C-alpha positions in Angstrom: -60.8 14.5 109.7 -62.0 16.8 107.1 -59.8 19.6 109.1 -56.6 17.8 108.3 -57.3 17.5 104.4 -58.7 21.7 104.1 -55.5 22.0 106.1 -53.7 20.0 103.5 -55.5 21.8 101.0 -54.4 25.1 102.2 -50.8 24.3 102.2 -50.3 22.7 99.5 -50.4 24.4 96.0 -53.6 24.9 93.6 -52.6 22.6 91.4 -54.4 19.7 90.6 -52.0 17.4 90.6 -50.6 18.2 94.0 -54.1 18.2 95.3 -55.2 14.3 94.4 -52.1 12.7 95.6 -52.3 14.7 99.1 -55.8 13.5 98.7 -54.6 10.2 97.9 -52.0 9.8 100.5 -54.4 10.9 102.9 -56.5 8.3 101.9 -54.3 5.7 102.2 -52.9 6.2 105.6 -56.8 6.4 106.8 -57.3 3.3 105.1 -54.4 1.2 107.2 -54.2 3.5 109.9 -56.4 3.4 113.0 -58.3 6.8 114.0 -55.8 6.3 117.5 -52.7 7.2 115.2 -54.3 10.3 113.6 -51.2 12.4 114.6 -48.7 9.8 113.2 -50.3 9.8 109.8 -50.6 13.7 109.5 -47.0 14.1 110.0 -45.9 11.0 107.6 -48.3 12.8 104.8 -46.3 16.2 105.7 -43.3 14.1 105.2 -44.6 13.1 102.3 -45.5 16.3 100.0 -42.6 18.0 101.2 
């Protein structure tokens, strides 16, 4: 999970707003999805950040 967050921080702009927005999206999906759907969660979070 830490790898996903760090990867997202590298992809997203250095702006604090984008960083907190991405972390919020990741936290939301983590709280709603099971660990088995981690890859699907990452794909959906990535699409939302585009």
